[in-house]
PDB file of N, CA, C and O in Angstrom:
ATOM      1  N   MET A   1     115.624  33.513  10.021  1.00  0.00           N
ATOM      2  CA  MET A   1     115.945  33.357   8.621  1.00  0.00           C
ATOM      3  C   MET A   1     114.763  33.789   7.755  1.00  0.00           C
ATOM      4  O   MET A   1     113.603  33.566   8.102  1.00  0.00           O
ATOM      5  N   VAL A   2     115.078  34.396   6.649  1.00  0.00           N
ATOM      6  CA  VAL A   2     114.059  34.831   5.697  1.00  0.00           C
ATOM      7  C   VAL A   2     113.968  33.787   4.595  1.00  0.00           C
ATOM      8  O   VAL A   2     114.962  33.426   3.965  1.00  0.00           O
ATOM      9  N   GLU A   3     112.763  33.320   4.387  1.00  0.00           N
ATOM     10  CA  GLU A   3     112.554  32.327   3.338  1.00  0.00           C
ATOM     11  C   GLU A   3     112.179  33.029   2.046  1.00  0.00           C
ATOM     12  O   GLU A   3     111.230  33.811   2.001  1.00  0.00           O
ATOM     13  N   HIS A   4     112.918  32.748   1.019  1.00  0.00           N
ATOM     14  CA  HIS A   4     112.647  33.389  -0.272  1.00  0.00           C
ATOM     15  C   HIS A   4     111.675  32.575  -1.120  1.00  0.00           C
ATOM     16  O   HIS A   4     111.147  33.085  -2.108  1.00  0.00           O
ATOM     17  N   GLY A   5     111.435  31.343  -0.760  1.00  0.00           N
ATOM     18  CA  GLY A   5     110.554  30.481  -1.541  1.00  0.00           C
ATOM     19  C   GLY A   5     109.084  30.816  -1.357  1.00  0.00           C
ATOM     20  O   GLY A   5     108.260  30.386  -2.166  1.00  0.00           O
ATOM     21  N   ASN A   6     108.721  31.573  -0.314  1.00  0.00           N
ATOM     22  CA  ASN A   6     107.324  31.878  -0.041  1.00  0.00           C
ATOM     23  C   ASN A   6     106.890  33.234  -0.566  1.00  0.00           C
ATOM     24  O   ASN A   6     105.783  33.682  -0.265  1.00  0.00           O
ATOM     25  N   GLU A   7     107.723  33.889  -1.333  1.00  0.00           N
ATOM     26  CA  GLU A   7     107.365  35.188  -1.872  1.00  0.00           C
ATOM     27  C   GLU A   7     106.285  35.014  -2.933  1.00  0.00           C
ATOM     28  O   GLU A   7     106.317  34.059  -3.710  1.00  0.00           O
ATOM     29  N   PRO A   8     105.316  35.952  -2.964  1.00  0.00           N
ATOM     30  CA  PRO A   8     104.241  35.813  -3.951  1.00  0.00           C
ATOM     31  C   PRO A   8     104.775  35.941  -5.368  1.00  0.00           C
ATOM     32  O   PRO A   8     105.648  36.761  -5.653  1.00  0.00           O
ATOM     33  N   GLN A   9     104.243  35.132  -6.227  1.00  0.00           N
ATOM     34  CA  GLN A   9     104.623  35.160  -7.637  1.00  0.00           C
ATOM     35  C   GLN A   9     103.875  36.306  -8.321  1.00  0.00           C
ATOM     36  O   GLN A   9     102.680  36.489  -8.091  1.00  0.00           O
ATOM     37  N   ILE A  10     104.555  37.061  -9.142  1.00  0.00           N
ATOM     38  CA  ILE A  10     103.926  38.127  -9.914  1.00  0.00           C
ATOM     39  C   ILE A  10     103.552  37.539 -11.261  1.00  0.00           C
ATOM     40  O   ILE A  10     104.405  37.091 -12.027  1.00  0.00           O
ATOM     41  N   LYS A  11     102.253  37.553 -11.531  1.00  0.00           N
ATOM     42  CA  LYS A  11     101.792  37.017 -12.808  1.00  0.00           C
ATOM     43  C   LYS A  11     101.782  38.134 -13.841  1.00  0.00           C
ATOM     44  O   LYS A  11     101.310  39.242 -13.588  1.00  0.00           O
ATOM     45  N   GLU A  12     102.304  37.817 -14.983  1.00  0.00           N
ATOM     46  CA  GLU A  12     102.297  38.789 -16.068  1.00  0.00           C
ATOM     47  C   GLU A  12     100.943  38.739 -16.762  1.00  0.00           C
ATOM     48  O   GLU A  12     100.424  37.663 -17.061  1.00  0.00           O
ATOM     49  N   THR A  13     100.379  39.916 -17.013  1.00  0.00           N
ATOM     50  CA  THR A  13      99.124  39.957 -17.743  1.00  0.00           C
ATOM     51  C   THR A  13      99.436  39.833 -19.224  1.00  0.00           C
ATOM     52  O   THR A  13     100.350  40.487 -19.728  1.00  0.00           O
ATOM     53  N   PRO A  14      98.689  39.006 -19.914  1.00  0.00           N
ATOM     54  CA  PRO A  14      98.972  38.836 -21.348  1.00  0.00           C
ATOM     55  C   PRO A  14      98.686  40.119 -22.114  1.00  0.00           C
ATOM     56  O   PRO A  14      97.713  40.822 -21.838  1.00  0.00           O
ATOM     57  N   GLN A  15      99.542  40.409 -23.071  1.00  0.00           N
ATOM     58  CA  GLN A  15      99.356  41.595 -23.906  1.00  0.00           C
ATOM     59  C   GLN A  15      98.244  41.316 -24.907  1.00  0.00           C
ATOM     60  O   GLN A  15      98.233  40.277 -25.567  1.00  0.00           O
ATOM     61  N   LEU A  16      97.314  42.251 -25.011  1.00  0.00           N
ATOM     62  CA  LEU A  16      96.193  42.097 -25.926  1.00  0.00           C
ATOM     63  C   LEU A  16      96.511  42.770 -27.256  1.00  0.00           C
ATOM     64  O   LEU A  16      97.166  43.810 -27.310  1.00  0.00           O
ATOM     65  N   SER A  17      96.031  42.153 -28.313  1.00  0.00           N
ATOM     66  CA  SER A  17      96.194  42.759 -29.633  1.00  0.00           C
ATOM     67  C   SER A  17      95.270  43.963 -29.723  1.00  0.00           C
ATOM     68  O   SER A  17      94.339  44.083 -28.927  1.00  0.00           O
ATOM     69  N   PRO A  18      95.509  44.859 -30.679  1.00  0.00           N
ATOM     70  CA  PRO A  18      94.605  46.008 -30.844  1.00  0.00           C
ATOM     71  C   PRO A  18      93.149  45.576 -31.067  1.00  0.00           C
ATOM     72  O   PRO A  18      92.222  46.236 -30.597  1.00  0.00           O
ATOM     73  N   GLU A  19      92.958  44.466 -31.784  1.00  0.00           N
ATOM     74  CA  GLU A  19      91.608  43.973 -32.030  1.00  0.00           C
ATOM     75  C   GLU A  19      90.961  43.512 -30.719  1.00  0.00           C
ATOM     76  O   GLU A  19      89.787  43.787 -30.472  1.00  0.00           O
ATOM     77  N   GLN A  20      91.733  42.811 -29.881  1.00  0.00           N
ATOM     78  CA  GLN A  20      91.206  42.348 -28.598  1.00  0.00           C
ATOM     79  C   GLN A  20      90.892  43.529 -27.680  1.00  0.00           C
ATOM     80  O   GLN A  20      89.897  43.512 -26.957  1.00  0.00           O
ATOM     81  N   GLN A  21      91.745  44.551 -27.715  1.00  0.00           N
ATOM     82  CA  GLN A  21      91.493  45.740 -26.914  1.00  0.00           C
ATOM     83  C   GLN A  21      90.224  46.447 -27.376  1.00  0.00           C
ATOM     84  O   GLN A  21      89.418  46.880 -26.552  1.00  0.00           O
ATOM     85  N   ALA A  22      90.043  46.566 -28.685  1.00  0.00           N
ATOM     86  CA  ALA A  22      88.845  47.213 -29.230  1.00  0.00           C
ATOM     87  C   ALA A  22      87.596  46.405 -28.884  1.00  0.00           C
ATOM     88  O   ALA A  22      86.547  46.976 -28.587  1.00  0.00           O
ATOM     89  N   LEU A  23      87.707  45.088 -28.922  1.00  0.00           N
ATOM     90  CA  LEU A  23      86.580  44.226 -28.574  1.00  0.00           C
ATOM     91  C   LEU A  23      86.226  44.364 -27.092  1.00  0.00           C
ATOM     92  O   LEU A  23      85.048  44.386 -26.733  1.00  0.00           O
ATOM     93  N   GLN A  24      87.240  44.456 -26.236  1.00  0.00           N
ATOM     94  CA  GLN A  24      86.983  44.656 -24.804  1.00  0.00           C
ATOM     95  C   GLN A  24      86.334  46.017 -24.562  1.00  0.00           C
ATOM     96  O   GLN A  24      85.432  46.135 -23.733  1.00  0.00           O
ATOM     97  N   LYS A  25      86.784  47.034 -25.275  1.00  0.00           N
ATOM     98  CA  LYS A  25      86.194  48.376 -25.131  1.00  0.00           C
ATOM     99  C   LYS A  25      84.725  48.352 -25.529  1.00  0.00           C
ATOM    100  O   LYS A  25      83.885  48.940 -24.847  1.00  0.00           O
ATOM    101  N   LEU A  26      84.410  47.675 -26.633  1.00  0.00           N
ATOM    102  CA  LEU A  26      83.038  47.561 -27.081  1.00  0.00           C
ATOM    103  C   LEU A  26      82.196  46.803 -26.048  1.00  0.00           C
ATOM    104  O   LEU A  26      81.060  47.188 -25.771  1.00  0.00           O
ATOM    105  N   ALA A  27      82.738  45.753 -25.492  1.00  0.00           N
ATOM    106  CA  ALA A  27      82.019  44.978 -24.472  1.00  0.00           C
ATOM    107  C   ALA A  27      81.714  45.834 -23.250  1.00  0.00           C
ATOM    108  O   ALA A  27      80.632  45.733 -22.673  1.00  0.00           O
ATOM    109  N   ILE A  28      82.656  46.669 -22.859  1.00  0.00           N
ATOM    110  CA  ILE A  28      82.451  47.558 -21.712  1.00  0.00           C
ATOM    111  C   ILE A  28      81.345  48.563 -22.033  1.00  0.00           C
ATOM    112  O   ILE A  28      80.471  48.812 -21.202  1.00  0.00           O
ATOM    113  N   GLU A  29      81.382  49.138 -23.233  1.00  0.00           N
ATOM    114  CA  GLU A  29      80.364  50.112 -23.630  1.00  0.00           C
ATOM    115  C   GLU A  29      78.973  49.493 -23.664  1.00  0.00           C
ATOM    116  O   GLU A  29      77.985  50.158 -23.351  1.00  0.00           O
ATOM    117  N   LEU A  30      78.896  48.221 -24.043  1.00  0.00           N
ATOM    118  CA  LEU A  30      77.609  47.533 -24.135  1.00  0.00           C
ATOM    119  C   LEU A  30      77.212  46.878 -22.811  1.00  0.00           C
ATOM    120  O   LEU A  30      76.132  46.298 -22.701  1.00  0.00           O
ATOM    121  N   HIS A  31      78.079  46.971 -21.819  1.00  0.00           N
ATOM    122  CA  HIS A  31      77.844  46.336 -20.513  1.00  0.00           C
ATOM    123  C   HIS A  31      77.631  44.834 -20.690  1.00  0.00           C
ATOM    124  O   HIS A  31      76.721  44.251 -20.103  1.00  0.00           O
ATOM    125  N   ARG A  32      78.473  44.227 -21.498  1.00  0.00           N
ATOM    126  CA  ARG A  32      78.407  42.798 -21.775  1.00  0.00           C
ATOM    127  C   ARG A  32      79.764  42.183 -21.476  1.00  0.00           C
ATOM    128  O   ARG A  32      80.786  42.863 -21.570  1.00  0.00           O
ATOM    129  N   PRO A  33      79.789  40.903 -21.115  1.00  0.00           N
ATOM    130  CA  PRO A  33      81.091  40.245 -20.946  1.00  0.00           C
ATOM    131  C   PRO A  33      81.778  40.090 -22.310  1.00  0.00           C
ATOM    132  O   PRO A  33      81.112  39.842 -23.315  1.00  0.00           O
ATOM    133  N   PRO A  34      83.085  40.233 -22.344  1.00  0.00           N
ATOM    134  CA  PRO A  34      83.791  40.130 -23.635  1.00  0.00           C
ATOM    135  C   PRO A  34      83.526  38.809 -24.363  1.00  0.00           C
ATOM    136  O   PRO A  34      83.529  38.772 -25.593  1.00  0.00           O
ATOM    137  N   GLN A  35      83.298  37.733 -23.620  1.00  0.00           N
ATOM    138  CA  GLN A  35      83.059  36.439 -24.250  1.00  0.00           C
ATOM    139  C   GLN A  35      81.776  36.446 -25.085  1.00  0.00           C
ATOM    140  O   GLN A  35      81.650  35.678 -26.038  1.00  0.00           O
ATOM    141  N   SER A  36      80.832  37.309 -24.728  1.00  0.00           N
ATOM    142  CA  SER A  36      79.566  37.336 -25.470  1.00  0.00           C
ATOM    143  C   SER A  36      79.720  37.988 -26.847  1.00  0.00           C
ATOM    144  O   SER A  36      78.805  37.923 -27.668  1.00  0.00           O
ATOM    145  N   LEU A  37      80.855  38.607 -27.099  1.00  0.00           N
ATOM    146  CA  LEU A  37      81.082  39.273 -28.382  1.00  0.00           C
ATOM    147  C   LEU A  37      82.068  38.519 -29.263  1.00  0.00           C
ATOM    148  O   LEU A  37      82.686  39.110 -30.149  1.00  0.00           O
ATOM    149  N   THR A  38      82.219  37.230 -29.032  1.00  0.00           N
ATOM    150  CA  THR A  38      83.182  36.454 -29.819  1.00  0.00           C
ATOM    151  C   THR A  38      82.834  36.428 -31.305  1.00  0.00           C
ATOM    152  O   THR A  38      83.712  36.223 -32.143  1.00  0.00           O
ATOM    153  N   ALA A  39      81.573  36.631 -31.634  1.00  0.00           N
ATOM    154  CA  ALA A  39      81.183  36.659 -33.052  1.00  0.00           C
ATOM    155  C   ALA A  39      81.831  37.831 -33.784  1.00  0.00           C
ATOM    156  O   ALA A  39      81.946  37.808 -35.009  1.00  0.00           O
ATOM    157  N   PHE A  40      82.252  38.847 -33.048  1.00  0.00           N
ATOM    158  CA  PHE A  40      82.882  40.019 -33.655  1.00  0.00           C
ATOM    159  C   PHE A  40      84.411  39.925 -33.649  1.00  0.00           C
ATOM    160  O   PHE A  40      85.084  40.869 -34.064  1.00  0.00           O
ATOM    161  N   SER A  41      84.961  38.816 -33.192  1.00  0.00           N
ATOM    162  CA  SER A  41      86.412  38.706 -33.043  1.00  0.00           C
ATOM    163  C   SER A  41      87.157  38.725 -34.378  1.00  0.00           C
ATOM    164  O   SER A  41      88.366  38.956 -34.396  1.00  0.00           O
ATOM    165  N   HIS A  42      86.479  38.493 -35.476  1.00  0.00           N
ATOM    166  CA  HIS A  42      87.135  38.512 -36.785  1.00  0.00           C
ATOM    167  C   HIS A  42      87.285  39.927 -37.344  1.00  0.00           C
ATOM    168  O   HIS A  42      87.967  40.124 -38.350  1.00  0.00           O
ATOM    169  N   LEU A  43      86.654  40.915 -36.700  1.00  0.00           N
ATOM    170  CA  LEU A  43      86.724  42.289 -37.190  1.00  0.00           C
ATOM    171  C   LEU A  43      88.071  42.916 -36.847  1.00  0.00           C
ATOM    172  O   LEU A  43      88.704  42.546 -35.858  1.00  0.00           O
ATOM    173  N   THR A  44      88.494  43.850 -37.657  1.00  0.00           N
ATOM    174  CA  THR A  44      89.739  44.569 -37.385  1.00  0.00           C
ATOM    175  C   THR A  44      89.486  45.622 -36.313  1.00  0.00           C
ATOM    176  O   THR A  44      88.337  45.920 -35.986  1.00  0.00           O
ATOM    177  N   SER A  45      90.547  46.176 -35.778  1.00  0.00           N
ATOM    178  CA  SER A  45      90.388  47.207 -34.753  1.00  0.00           C
ATOM    179  C   SER A  45      89.697  48.447 -35.329  1.00  0.00           C
ATOM    180  O   SER A  45      88.943  49.111 -34.618  1.00  0.00           O
ATOM    181  N   ASP A  46      89.940  48.766 -36.593  1.00  0.00           N
ATOM    182  CA  ASP A  46      89.253  49.902 -37.228  1.00  0.00           C
ATOM    183  C   ASP A  46      87.754  49.641 -37.350  1.00  0.00           C
ATOM    184  O   ASP A  46      86.939  50.530 -37.100  1.00  0.00           O
ATOM    185  N   GLN A  47      87.401  48.431 -37.732  1.00  0.00           N
ATOM    186  CA  GLN A  47      85.985  48.077 -37.837  1.00  0.00           C
ATOM    187  C   GLN A  47      85.318  48.093 -36.461  1.00  0.00           C
ATOM    188  O   GLN A  47      84.180  48.543 -36.327  1.00  0.00           O
ATOM    189  N   LEU A  48      86.015  47.610 -35.453  1.00  0.00           N
ATOM    190  CA  LEU A  48      85.464  47.632 -34.096  1.00  0.00           C
ATOM    191  C   LEU A  48      85.328  49.055 -33.578  1.00  0.00           C
ATOM    192  O   LEU A  48      84.371  49.366 -32.868  1.00  0.00           O
ATOM    193  N   ALA A  49      86.270  49.922 -33.924  1.00  0.00           N
ATOM    194  CA  ALA A  49      86.177  51.324 -33.517  1.00  0.00           C
ATOM    195  C   ALA A  49      84.975  51.986 -34.185  1.00  0.00           C
ATOM    196  O   ALA A  49      84.253  52.755 -33.551  1.00  0.00           O
ATOM    197  N   TRP A  50      84.763  51.687 -35.461  1.00  0.00           N
ATOM    198  CA  TRP A  50      83.598  52.221 -36.172  1.00  0.00           C
ATOM    199  C   TRP A  50      82.310  51.727 -35.521  1.00  0.00           C
ATOM    200  O   TRP A  50      81.381  52.505 -35.304  1.00  0.00           O
ATOM    201  N   LEU A  51      82.255  50.436 -35.211  1.00  0.00           N
ATOM    202  CA  LEU A  51      81.077  49.852 -34.572  1.00  0.00           C
ATOM    203  C   LEU A  51      80.835  50.486 -33.212  1.00  0.00           C
ATOM    204  O   LEU A  51      79.696  50.784 -32.855  1.00  0.00           O
ATOM    205  N   SER A  52      81.892  50.689 -32.463  1.00  0.00           N
ATOM    206  CA  SER A  52      81.785  51.320 -31.142  1.00  0.00           C
ATOM    207  C   SER A  52      81.246  52.745 -31.264  1.00  0.00           C
ATOM    208  O   SER A  52      80.408  53.163 -30.466  1.00  0.00           O
ATOM    209  N   ALA A  53      81.724  53.483 -32.254  1.00  0.00           N
ATOM    210  CA  ALA A  53      81.243  54.850 -32.468  1.00  0.00           C
ATOM    211  C   ALA A  53      79.763  54.847 -32.837  1.00  0.00           C
ATOM    212  O   ALA A  53      79.007  55.697 -32.365  1.00  0.00           O
ATOM    213  N   ARG A  54      79.343  53.902 -33.674  1.00  0.00           N
ATOM    214  CA  ARG A  54      77.928  53.799 -34.053  1.00  0.00           C
ATOM    215  C   ARG A  54      77.066  53.455 -32.841  1.00  0.00           C
ATOM    216  O   ARG A  54      75.977  54.006 -32.680  1.00  0.00           O
ATOM    217  N   VAL A  55      77.542  52.554 -31.996  1.00  0.00           N
ATOM    218  CA  VAL A  55      76.796  52.183 -30.787  1.00  0.00           C
ATOM    219  C   VAL A  55      76.639  53.401 -29.888  1.00  0.00           C
ATOM    220  O   VAL A  55      75.558  53.648 -29.354  1.00  0.00           O
ATOM    221  N   GLU A  56      77.711  54.157 -29.721  1.00  0.00           N
ATOM    222  CA  GLU A  56      77.656  55.363 -28.893  1.00  0.00           C
ATOM    223  C   GLU A  56      76.665  56.373 -29.466  1.00  0.00           C
ATOM    224  O   GLU A  56      75.885  56.964 -28.719  1.00  0.00           O
ATOM    225  N   LEU A  57      76.687  56.576 -30.775  1.00  0.00           N
ATOM    226  CA  LEU A  57      75.765  57.503 -31.427  1.00  0.00           C
ATOM    227  C   LEU A  57      74.315  57.059 -31.247  1.00  0.00           C
ATOM    228  O   LEU A  57      73.449  57.875 -30.931  1.00  0.00           O
ATOM    229  N   ILE A  58      74.054  55.793 -31.443  1.00  0.00           N
ATOM    230  CA  ILE A  58      72.692  55.268 -31.286  1.00  0.00           C
ATOM    231  C   ILE A  58      72.225  55.403 -29.842  1.00  0.00           C
ATOM    232  O   ILE A  58      71.066  55.738 -29.597  1.00  0.00           O
ATOM    233  N   CYS A  59      73.111  55.149 -28.886  1.00  0.00           N
ATOM    234  CA  CYS A  59      72.744  55.303 -27.477  1.00  0.00           C
ATOM    235  C   CYS A  59      72.401  56.758 -27.153  1.00  0.00           C
ATOM    236  O   CYS A  59      71.452  57.025 -26.415  1.00  0.00           O
ATOM    237  N   MET A  60      73.167  57.690 -27.701  1.00  0.00           N
ATOM    238  CA  MET A  60      72.884  59.104 -27.463  1.00  0.00           C
ATOM    239  C   MET A  60      71.543  59.501 -28.074  1.00  0.00           C
ATOM    240  O   MET A  60      70.766  60.223 -27.449  1.00  0.00           O
ATOM    241  N   ARG A  61      71.270  59.035 -29.289  1.00  0.00           N
ATOM    242  CA  ARG A  61      69.986  59.337 -29.937  1.00  0.00           C
ATOM    243  C   ARG A  61      68.822  58.750 -29.142  1.00  0.00           C
ATOM    244  O   ARG A  61      67.797  59.404 -28.948  1.00  0.00           O
ATOM    245  N   GLU A  62      68.989  57.517 -28.687  1.00  0.00           N
ATOM    246  CA  GLU A  62      67.931  56.860 -27.920  1.00  0.00           C
ATOM    247  C   GLU A  62      67.696  57.585 -26.594  1.00  0.00           C
ATOM    248  O   GLU A  62      66.555  57.730 -26.156  1.00  0.00           O
ATOM    249  N   ASP A  63      68.765  58.033 -25.964  1.00  0.00           N
ATOM    250  CA  ASP A  63      68.639  58.784 -24.713  1.00  0.00           C
ATOM    251  C   ASP A  63      67.873  60.087 -24.942  1.00  0.00           C
ATOM    252  O   ASP A  63      66.999  60.447 -24.153  1.00  0.00           O
ATOM    253  N   THR A  64      68.204  60.786 -26.022  1.00  0.00           N
ATOM    254  CA  THR A  64      67.508  62.031 -26.361  1.00  0.00           C
ATOM    255  C   THR A  64      66.031  61.768 -26.637  1.00  0.00           C
ATOM    256  O   THR A  64      65.163  62.510 -26.177  1.00  0.00           O
ATOM    257  N   ARG A  65      65.756  60.712 -27.386  1.00  0.00           N
ATOM    258  CA  ARG A  65      64.370  60.379 -27.707  1.00  0.00           C
ATOM    259  C   ARG A  65      63.575  60.055 -26.444  1.00  0.00           C
ATOM    260  O   ARG A  65      62.441  60.508 -26.293  1.00  0.00           O
ATOM    261  N   LEU A  66      64.157  59.280 -25.544  1.00  0.00           N
ATOM    262  CA  LEU A  66      63.461  58.930 -24.306  1.00  0.00           C
ATOM    263  C   LEU A  66      63.231  60.152 -23.425  1.00  0.00           C
ATOM    264  O   LEU A  66      62.169  60.295 -22.818  1.00  0.00           O
ATOM    265  N   ARG A  67      64.225  61.029 -23.357  1.00  0.00           N
ATOM    266  CA  ARG A  67      64.054  62.253 -22.573  1.00  0.00           C
ATOM    267  C   ARG A  67      62.917  63.115 -23.134  1.00  0.00           C
ATOM    268  O   ARG A  67      62.119  63.673 -22.382  1.00  0.00           O
ATOM    269  N   GLU A  68      62.858  63.214 -24.466  1.00  0.00           N
ATOM    270  CA  GLU A  68      61.784  63.994 -25.085  1.00  0.00           C
ATOM    271  C   GLU A  68      60.418  63.370 -24.816  1.00  0.00           C
ATOM    272  O   GLU A  68      59.450  64.075 -24.533  1.00  0.00           O
ATOM    273  N   GLU A  69      60.347  62.042 -24.907  1.00  0.00           N
ATOM    274  CA  GLU A  69      59.080  61.363 -24.626  1.00  0.00           C
ATOM    275  C   GLU A  69      58.651  61.578 -23.175  1.00  0.00           C
ATOM    276  O   GLU A  69      57.476  61.821 -22.902  1.00  0.00           O
ATOM    277  N   LEU A  70      59.599  61.489 -22.251  1.00  0.00           N
ATOM    278  CA  LEU A  70      59.274  61.741 -20.849  1.00  0.00           C
ATOM    279  C   LEU A  70      58.828  63.180 -20.645  1.00  0.00           C
ATOM    280  O   LEU A  70      57.891  63.446 -19.892  1.00  0.00           O
ATOM    281  N   HIS A  71      59.493  64.097 -21.310  1.00  0.00           N
ATOM    282  CA  HIS A  71      59.154  65.509 -21.189  1.00  0.00           C
ATOM    283  C   HIS A  71      57.711  65.764 -21.623  1.00  0.00           C
ATOM    284  O   HIS A  71      56.994  66.548 -21.001  1.00  0.00           O
ATOM    285  N   HIS A  72      57.296  65.088 -22.700  1.00  0.00           N
ATOM    286  CA  HIS A  72      55.932  65.263 -23.198  1.00  0.00           C
ATOM    287  C   HIS A  72      54.912  64.472 -22.375  1.00  0.00           C
ATOM    288  O   HIS A  72      53.739  64.841 -22.329  1.00  0.00           O
ATOM    289  N   ALA A  73      55.348  63.390 -21.728  1.00  0.00           N
ATOM    290  CA  ALA A  73      54.416  62.533 -20.991  1.00  0.00           C
ATOM    291  C   ALA A  73      54.081  63.088 -19.608  1.00  0.00           C
ATOM    292  O   ALA A  73      53.000  62.826 -19.080  1.00  0.00           O
ATOM    293  N   ILE A  74      55.003  63.853 -19.020  1.00  0.00           N
ATOM    294  CA  ILE A  74      54.791  64.370 -17.664  1.00  0.00           C
ATOM    295  C   ILE A  74      54.161  65.755 -17.753  1.00  0.00           C
ATOM    296  O   ILE A  74      54.705  66.642 -18.410  1.00  0.00           O
ATOM    297  N   PRO A  75      53.018  65.947 -17.096  1.00  0.00           N
ATOM    298  CA  PRO A  75      52.401  67.283 -17.102  1.00  0.00           C
ATOM    299  C   PRO A  75      53.362  68.333 -16.550  1.00  0.00           C
ATOM    300  O   PRO A  75      54.170  68.052 -15.665  1.00  0.00           O
ATOM    301  N   ARG A  76      53.259  69.537 -17.087  1.00  0.00           N
ATOM    302  CA  ARG A  76      54.177  70.616 -16.743  1.00  0.00           C
ATOM    303  C   ARG A  76      54.257  70.855 -15.228  1.00  0.00           C
ATOM    304  O   ARG A  76      55.349  71.056 -14.695  1.00  0.00           O
ATOM    305  N   PHE A  77      53.125  70.837 -14.537  1.00  0.00           N
ATOM    306  CA  PHE A  77      53.132  71.154 -13.104  1.00  0.00           C
ATOM    307  C   PHE A  77      53.780  70.054 -12.267  1.00  0.00           C
ATOM    308  O   PHE A  77      54.169  70.310 -11.127  1.00  0.00           O
ATOM    309  N   LEU A  78      53.905  68.843 -12.797  1.00  0.00           N
ATOM    310  CA  LEU A  78      54.548  67.755 -12.051  1.00  0.00           C
ATOM    311  C   LEU A  78      56.039  67.613 -12.361  1.00  0.00           C
ATOM    312  O   LEU A  78      56.765  66.953 -11.617  1.00  0.00           O
ATOM    313  N   ARG A  79      56.494  68.218 -13.440  1.00  0.00           N
ATOM    314  CA  ARG A  79      57.895  68.049 -13.854  1.00  0.00           C
ATOM    315  C   ARG A  79      58.875  68.465 -12.769  1.00  0.00           C
ATOM    316  O   ARG A  79      59.793  67.716 -12.434  1.00  0.00           O
ATOM    317  N   ARG A  80      58.681  69.671 -12.215  1.00  0.00           N
ATOM    318  CA  ARG A  80      59.620  70.181 -11.218  1.00  0.00           C
ATOM    319  C   ARG A  80      59.660  69.262 -10.002  1.00  0.00           C
ATOM    320  O   ARG A  80      60.736  68.970  -9.481  1.00  0.00           O
ATOM    321  N   LEU A  81      58.492  68.802  -9.545  1.00  0.00           N
ATOM    322  CA  LEU A  81      58.417  67.910  -8.392  1.00  0.00           C
ATOM    323  C   LEU A  81      59.119  66.583  -8.680  1.00  0.00           C
ATOM    324  O   LEU A  81      59.950  66.136  -7.889  1.00  0.00           O
ATOM    325  N   LEU A  82      58.793  65.961  -9.794  1.00  0.00           N
ATOM    326  CA  LEU A  82      59.377  64.668 -10.127  1.00  0.00           C
ATOM    327  C   LEU A  82      60.873  64.773 -10.409  1.00  0.00           C
ATOM    328  O   LEU A  82      61.650  63.927  -9.964  1.00  0.00           O
ATOM    329  N   LEU A  83      61.274  65.792 -11.136  1.00  0.00           N
ATOM    330  CA  LEU A  83      62.707  65.950 -11.438  1.00  0.00           C
ATOM    331  C   LEU A  83      63.498  66.223 -10.165  1.00  0.00           C
ATOM    332  O   LEU A  83      64.618  65.736 -10.009  1.00  0.00           O
ATOM    333  N   GLY A  84      62.915  67.004  -9.253  1.00  0.00           N
ATOM    334  CA  GLY A  84      63.588  67.263  -7.974  1.00  0.00           C
ATOM    335  C   GLY A  84      63.775  65.999  -7.180  1.00  0.00           C
ATOM    336  O   GLY A  84      64.828  65.796  -6.575  1.00  0.00           O
ATOM    337  N   ARG A  85      62.773  65.142  -7.170  1.00  0.00           N
ATOM    338  CA  ARG A  85      62.879  63.861  -6.446  1.00  0.00           C
ATOM    339  C   ARG A  85      63.903  62.944  -7.109  1.00  0.00           C
ATOM    340  O   ARG A  85      64.685  62.286  -6.422  1.00  0.00           O
ATOM    341  N   LEU A  86      63.901  62.897  -8.439  1.00  0.00           N
ATOM    342  CA  LEU A  86      64.849  62.046  -9.150  1.00  0.00           C
ATOM    343  C   LEU A  86      66.284  62.509  -8.920  1.00  0.00           C
ATOM    344  O   LEU A  86      67.178  61.685  -8.726  1.00  0.00           O
ATOM    345  N   ARG A  87      66.504  63.792  -8.941  1.00  0.00           N
ATOM    346  CA  ARG A  87      67.859  64.322  -8.706  1.00  0.00           C
ATOM    347  C   ARG A  87      68.282  64.132  -7.266  1.00  0.00           C
ATOM    348  O   ARG A  87      69.462  63.907  -6.997  1.00  0.00           O
ATOM    349  N   GLY A  88      67.347  64.218  -6.332  1.00  0.00           N
ATOM    350  CA  GLY A  88      67.651  64.050  -4.919  1.00  0.00           C
ATOM    351  C   GLY A  88      67.990  62.625  -4.540  1.00  0.00           C
ATOM    352  O   GLY A  88      68.722  62.401  -3.576  1.00  0.00           O
ATOM    353  N   SER A  89      67.467  61.646  -5.287  1.00  0.00           N
ATOM    354  CA  SER A  89      67.723  60.235  -4.969  1.00  0.00           C
ATOM    355  C   SER A  89      69.037  59.746  -5.540  1.00  0.00           C
ATOM    356  O   SER A  89      69.495  58.670  -5.157  1.00  0.00           O
ATOM    357  N   SER A  90      69.662  60.487  -6.438  1.00  0.00           N
ATOM    358  CA  SER A  90      70.919  60.059  -7.072  1.00  0.00           C
ATOM    359  C   SER A  90      72.076  60.170  -6.135  1.00  0.00           C
ATOM    360  O   SER A  90      73.206  59.851  -6.507  1.00  0.00           O
TER     361      SER A  90
END
């Protein structure tokens, strides 16, 4: 006999509002748990999208700045050696 009472229950995932989705996206971009961004929960999805775009822009600028600083800090003759090692370890 096949028992139907032991079948696994399928849990429905709750539908997130656009604001909650935008907040989760921002949390992922910041590598933070969504609960840590509860202070931003009052923002609209448009405001969160704007904030997310600003965070992305700032991260890109900071990455460029750090790369330039590293480029100037490493002597020219060591760059190829160090960059080769860094690329090889990835």
